C-alpha positions in Angstrom: -39.0 18.6 -10.6 -37.0 17.2 -13.5 -37.9 18.5 -16.9 -39.6 16.3 -19.6 -36.3 16.1 -21.4 -34.5 14.7 -18.4 -37.4 12.3 -17.8 -37.0 11.0 -21.3 -33.3 10.5 -20.8 -34.0 8.7 -17.6 -36.3 6.3 -19.4 -33.7 5.6 -22.1 -31.1 4.4 -19.6 -33.2 2.4 -17.2 -34.1 -0.6 -19.4 -33.0 -4.0 -18.3 -32.3 -2.9 -14.8 -31.9 -5.2 -11.9 -32.6 -2.8 -9.0 -32.8 0.9 -8.6 -31.2 2.2 -5.4 -31.5 5.8 -4.1 -28.9 7.4 -1.9 -29.3 10.6 0.1 -26.6 12.7 -1.4 -26.9 15.8 0.8 -23.1 15.5 1.4 -22.2 14.5 -2.1 -21.0 18.0 -3.0 -18.9 18.1 0.2 -16.4 15.3 -0.4 -13.9 16.5 2.3 -16.5 16.0 5.1 -16.6 12.6 6.8 -20.1 11.8 5.5 -19.1 13.0 2.0 -16.0 10.8 2.0 -18.0 7.9 3.1 -20.7 8.4 0.4 -18.1 8.8 -2.4 -16.0 5.8 -1.3 -19.0 3.5 -0.8 -20.7 4.6 -4.0 -17.6 4.0 -6.1 -17.1 0.6 -4.5 -20.6 -0.7 -4.7 -20.9 0.3 -8.4 -17.7 -1.5 -9.1 -19.0 -4.6 -7.3 -22.6 -4.5 -8.6 -22.7 -2.5 -11.9 -26.0 -4.1 -12.9 -28.0 -1.9 -10.5 -28.9 1.8 -11.0 -27.8 4.3 -8.4 -29.8 7.5 -7.9 -27.9 10.1 -5.8 -30.6 12.6 -4.7 -29.3 16.0 -3.8 -31.0 19.3 -2.9 -31.6 21.3 -6.1 -30.1 24.4 -4.5 -26.8 22.6 -4.1 -26.1 22.2 -7.9 -26.3 24.7 -10.7 -27.5 22.1 -13.2 -31.0 21.2 -12.3 -31.3 18.3 -14.8 -30.8 14.7 -14.0 -27.3 13.9 -15.2 -25.1 10.8 -15.5 -22.3 10.6 -12.9 -19.8 9.7 -15.6 -16.9 9.5 -13.0 -18.7 6.6 -11.4 -20.8 4.8 -14.0 -23.3 5.3 -16.8 -25.8 3.8 -14.4 -25.3 6.3 -11.7 -27.3 9.6 -11.7 -27.3 12.9 -9.9 -30.9 13.7 -9.2 -31.6 17.2 -8.0 -34.8 17.5 -5.9 -36.5 20.8 -5.2 -36.5 21.7 -1.5 -38.7 24.2 0.2 -37.7 26.5 3.1 -34.2 27.0 1.7 -34.8 30.8 1.8 -35.9 30.7 5.4 -33.1 28.6 7.0 -30.4 26.2 6.0 -31.3 23.9 8.9 -35.0 23.9 7.9 -34.1 23.3 4.3 -31.9 20.3 5.3 -34.6 18.9 7.5 -37.1 19.4 4.7 -34.9 17.5 2.2 -34.2 14.6 4.7 -37.9 14.1 5.6 -39.8 15.2 2.5 -37.7 15.9 -0.5 -35.7 12.6 -0.4 -38.9 10.6 0.1 -40.6 12.4 -2.7 -37.7 11.5 -5.1 -37.8 7.9 -4.0 -41.6 7.7 -4.7 -41.3 9.4 -8.0 -38.6 7.2 -9.3 -39.9 4.0 -7.9 -36.7 2.9 -6.3 -36.4 -0.6 -4.7 -34.7 0.7 -1.6 -33.1 3.9 -0.2 -29.8 4.3 1.7 -29.2 7.3 4.0 -25.5 7.3 4.6 -25.7 9.3 7.8 -27.9 9.6 10.9 -31.0 11.2 9.3 -33.3 8.7 7.7 -37.0 9.7 7.0 -39.5 9.2 9.9 -42.0 7.9 7.3 -39.8 6.2 4.7 -41.3 5.9 1.2 -39.5 2.5 0.5 -37.3 0.0 2.2 -34.6 2.0 4.0 -31.0 1.5 5.2 -29.4 4.1 7.4 -25.7 4.3 8.3 -25.1 5.6 11.8 -21.5 6.4 12.2 -21.7 7.3 15.9 -24.2 8.6 18.6 -22.1 11.5 19.8 -25.1 13.7 20.5 -26.6 11.0 22.7 -23.4 10.0 24.5 -21.4 13.2 25.1 -23.3 15.9 27.0 -21.2 18.7 25.5 -22.5 17.8 22.0 -26.2 17.7 22.8 -26.9 21.3 21.8 -29.9 23.4 22.5 -33.6 22.4 22.4 -33.9 22.4 18.6 -30.8 20.3 18.2 -32.0 17.9 20.9 -35.4 17.7 19.2 -33.7 16.9 15.9 -31.7 14.2 17.5 -34.8 12.6 19.0 -36.5 12.8 15.5 -33.7 11.0 13.7 -33.4 8.5 16.6 -37.0 7.6 16.2 -36.6 7.4 12.4 -33.7 5.0 12.7 -35.9 2.7 14.7 -38.2 2.5 11.8 -35.5 1.8 9.2 -35.4 -1.7 7.8 -31.6 -2.1 8.5 -28.9 0.0 10.2 -25.2 0.0 9.3 -22.7 0.8 12.1 -19.0 1.5 11.5 -17.7 -0.7 14.4 -18.8 -3.1 17.1 -18.5 -0.2 19.5 -21.0 1.8 17.5 -23.3 -1.2 17.1 -23.4 -1.6 20.9 -24.2 2.1 21.4 -27.0 1.8 18.8 -28.5 -1.2 20.3 -28.3 0.2 23.9 -29.2 3.8 23.2 -31.8 3.4 20.4 -33.3 0.1 21.5 -32.9 -1.4 18.0 -32.8 -5.2 17.8 -29.2 -6.4 17.5 -30.0 -8.5 14.4 -31.0 -5.3 12.5 -27.7 -3.6 13.1 -24.8 -4.6 10.8 -21.2 -3.8 11.4 -19.4 -2.7 8.2 -16.0 -1.3 8.6 -14.7 1.7 6.7 -11.3 1.8 5.1 -8.5 4.2 4.3 -8.4 5.6 0.8 -6.0 3.9 -1.6 -3.8 7.1 -1.6 -2.7 6.2 1.9 0.4 4.1 1.4 4.1 4.2 2.6 5.8 7.1 1.0 9.4 6.6 -0.3 9.9 9.6 -2.6 12.3 12.0 -0.8 11.4 14.8 -3.1 7.7 14.5 -2.3 8.5 14.4 1.4 10.8 17.4 1.2 8.2 19.4 -0.8 5.5 18.6 1.8 7.9 19.7 4.7 8.6 23.0 2.9 4.9 23.6 2.1 3.8 23.3 5.7 7.1 24.6 7.3 7.5 21.3 9.3 10.4 20.6 11.6 12.8 17.7 10.9 11.5 15.6 13.8 7.9 15.8 14.9 5.0 14.0 16.6 1.7 14.5 14.7 -1.9 15.0 15.5 -4.4 15.4 12.6 -8.1 16.0 13.2 -10.6 18.4 14.9 -9.8 20.5 17.9 -13.2 20.2 19.6 -13.3 18.9 23.2 -14.0 15.3 22.3 -10.6 15.1 20.5 -8.8 15.7 23.8 -5.8 17.6 22.5 -4.9 18.8 26.0 -3.6 15.4 27.0 -1.0 15.5 24.2 0.3 18.9 25.3 0.5 17.9 28.9 2.2 14.7 28.0 4.8 16.6 25.8 5.5 18.9 28.8 6.6 15.7 30.7 9.2 15.0 27.9 11.6 18.0 28.1 14.4 15.8 26.7 12.5 15.4 23.5 11.9 19.0 22.6 15.4 19.8 23.8 16.6 17.2 21.2 14.6 18.9 18.4 11.3 17.0 18.5 8.2 19.1 18.0 4.4 18.5 18.5 2.5 19.3 15.3 -1.2 19.9 15.2 -2.9 19.6 11.7 -6.4 20.8 11.3 -8.6 23.8 11.7 -10.4 25.0 14.9 -14.0 25.6 13.9 -14.7 28.0 16.7 -13.2 30.7 18.9 -10.9 29.5 21.7 -13.2 28.1 24.4 -13.7 25.0 26.5 -15.4 23.3 23.5 -12.8 24.5 21.0 -9.5 24.8 22.9 -6.6 26.5 21.2 -3.5 24.3 21.4 -1.1 27.2 21.4 -2.9 28.9 24.3 -2.8 25.6 26.3 0.9 25.2 25.5 1.6 28.7 26.9 -0.5 27.9 30.0 1.4 24.7 30.9 4.8 26.3 30.2 5.9 24.6 27.0 8.6 26.5 25.1 7.3 28.8 22.4 8.6 26.7 19.5 7.7 23.3 21.0 4.2 23.3 19.3 3.3 24.0 15.7 -0.2 24.4 14.4 -0.1 24.1 10.6 -3.8 24.4 9.8 -5.8 22.7 7.1 -4.0 20.0 5.1 -5.1 19.0 1.6 -6.1 15.4 1.1 -3.4 14.7 -1.4 -0.8 16.0 1.1 -1.9 13.8 4.0 0.0 10.6 3.0 3.3 12.4 3.0 2.5 14.2 6.2 1.7 11.0 8.0 4.8 9.3 6.6 7.1 12.2 7.7 5.9 12.0 11.3 7.8 10.0 13.9 4.5 9.0 15.6 0.9 9.7 15.0 -1.1 10.5 18.1 -4.8 10.2 18.4 -6.2 10.8 22.0 -9.9 11.1 21.2 -12.4 10.3 24.0 -14.9 8.8 21.5 -14.9 7.7 17.9 -17.5 5.6 16.0 -14.6 4.4 13.9 -11.5 6.6 13.9 -10.2 6.9 10.3 -7.0 9.0 10.9 -5.2 6.2 12.9 -6.0 3.7 10.1 -4.7 6.2 7.5 -1.5 6.7 9.4 -0.9 3.0 9.8 -1.5 2.5 6.1 1.4 5.0 5.5 3.7 3.0 7.8 3.6 5.5 10.7 3.6 4.2 14.3 0.4 5.0 16.1 -0.6 5.7 19.7 -4.3 5.9 20.2 -6.8 6.1 23.0 -7.8 2.8 24.7 -11.5 3.8 24.5 -14.6 3.4 22.3 -13.8 1.9 18.8 -10.1 2.7 18.6 -8.7 -0.5 20.1 -11.0 -2.4 17.8 -9.6 -0.6 14.7 -5.9 -0.5 15.5 -5.7 -4.0 17.0 -2.3 -5.0 18.1 -0.6 -2.8 15.6 -0.6 0.3 17.8 -0.1 1.3 21.4 -3.1 2.4 23.3 -3.2 4.8 26.3 -5.7 6.1 28.8 -7.0 9.4 27.3 -7.3 10.9 30.8 -3.6 10.3 31.7 -0.8 12.6 30.4 1.7 10.3 32.1 0.5 7.2 30.2 0.8 9.2 26.9 4.3 10.4 27.8 5.5 6.9 28.7 4.0 5.5 25.4 5.7 8.2 23.4 9.0 7.6 25.2 8.8 3.8 24.5 8.2 4.3 20.7 10.7 7.1 20.1 13.5 5.4 22.0 13.1 2.0 20.5 13.9 1.7 16.8 13.1 -2.0 16.7 9.7 -1.3 18.2 9.0 1.4 15.6 9.9 -1.0 12.8 7.6 -3.6 14.2 4.8 -1.1 14.5 5.3 0.1 11.0 5.0 -3.4 9.6 2.0 -4.3 11.8 0.3 -1.1 11.0 0.5 -1.6 7.3 -0.8 -5.2 7.7 -3.6 -4.0 9.9 -4.7 -1.3 7.5 -4.9 -3.9 4.7 -7.6 -5.8 6.6 -10.0 -2.9 5.9 -11.1 -2.4 2.3 -13.9 -0.6 0.5 -14.4 -3.6 -1.7 -15.3 -5.6 1.4 -17.4 -2.8 2.7 -19.3 -2.7 -0.7 -19.9 -6.5 -0.6 -21.3 -6.4 2.9 -23.4 -3.3 2.1 -24.9 -5.0 -0.9 -25.7 -8.0 1.2 -27.7 -5.8 3.5 -29.5 -4.3 0.5 -30.3 -7.8 -0.7 -31.6 -8.9 2.7 -34.3 -6.2 2.7 -35.1 -5.4 -0.9 
């Protein structure tokens, strides 16, 4: 619980408020995760758009060393980090997370008398303490059998699914996700609002040769390469890229390489396939594939810009941010023709069947061999990426808040 000193500070800064809004900040201290990126980008944008409100970012007390309420000066003098004590943290991280989501966050909302709460990921309280908005980025555990987990994971998924049905409003990242939410969770369509994400402002065309050269040296990149950036789990479908590249011997003979950026979060398996092992199995030359590992956020724009093409063969995405980032940097994109990806890339990218290596090989051949096509795709990609903005996302999110508050 906050100390008396922190409570007095709180009282001093909450006069003349319009509305106090609580956000579940369990991912606030993890800004490189998808949910953490979403929370930081959205919070910054809604504060800029509606500075008259107060914003309470509730985090588990165990996640921060300072257990006092403190002003989030990097955002606003009206935004606060509010550590809430969580039980069960000594027993299990998963139990502590569940306790925070279902009890701790609710307790903080009641104590501080917030007008509404926003849970920016799929885990709103089953018995919400106030009007509640939940953002559901995707329904992967309900749609893809490989991601359903064991009995405890499935029970958790059912719990948060039931909780989502009780929320006052649901935000989806795409029309594809909205359809899944309506169909799978049985939520009335009028309660589900599509609010698109956007690429960070750092993702822009890169024209500084020194920066591009430094990035190439840092990650030991070849002169000509096709890029994949993302996870390596089975949903990401990296095998189709390797099989497609094996159908293009003239390309790797001409010096093109297939580069994988990212970290495999598990041992080589059906669920976490190792791209280098697959490359050996299908007979690609030893140097045809490069795995460069984790890439820092500030290095990603130059990495995208240096690539000949960005490839994204995922079977399922609730939104699909990497293709949008690549397009914002002026890189031609080939993406899967499934789930939300055609909706996001529009006519600025080529799309291909994620089950067909031949379709991917032909799409790669078309783009690499046609300089005019590449120039068109660069221009269209930049224009397409500009259609998405965090300012617009903030305005639409605030409209959802107003509709239920």
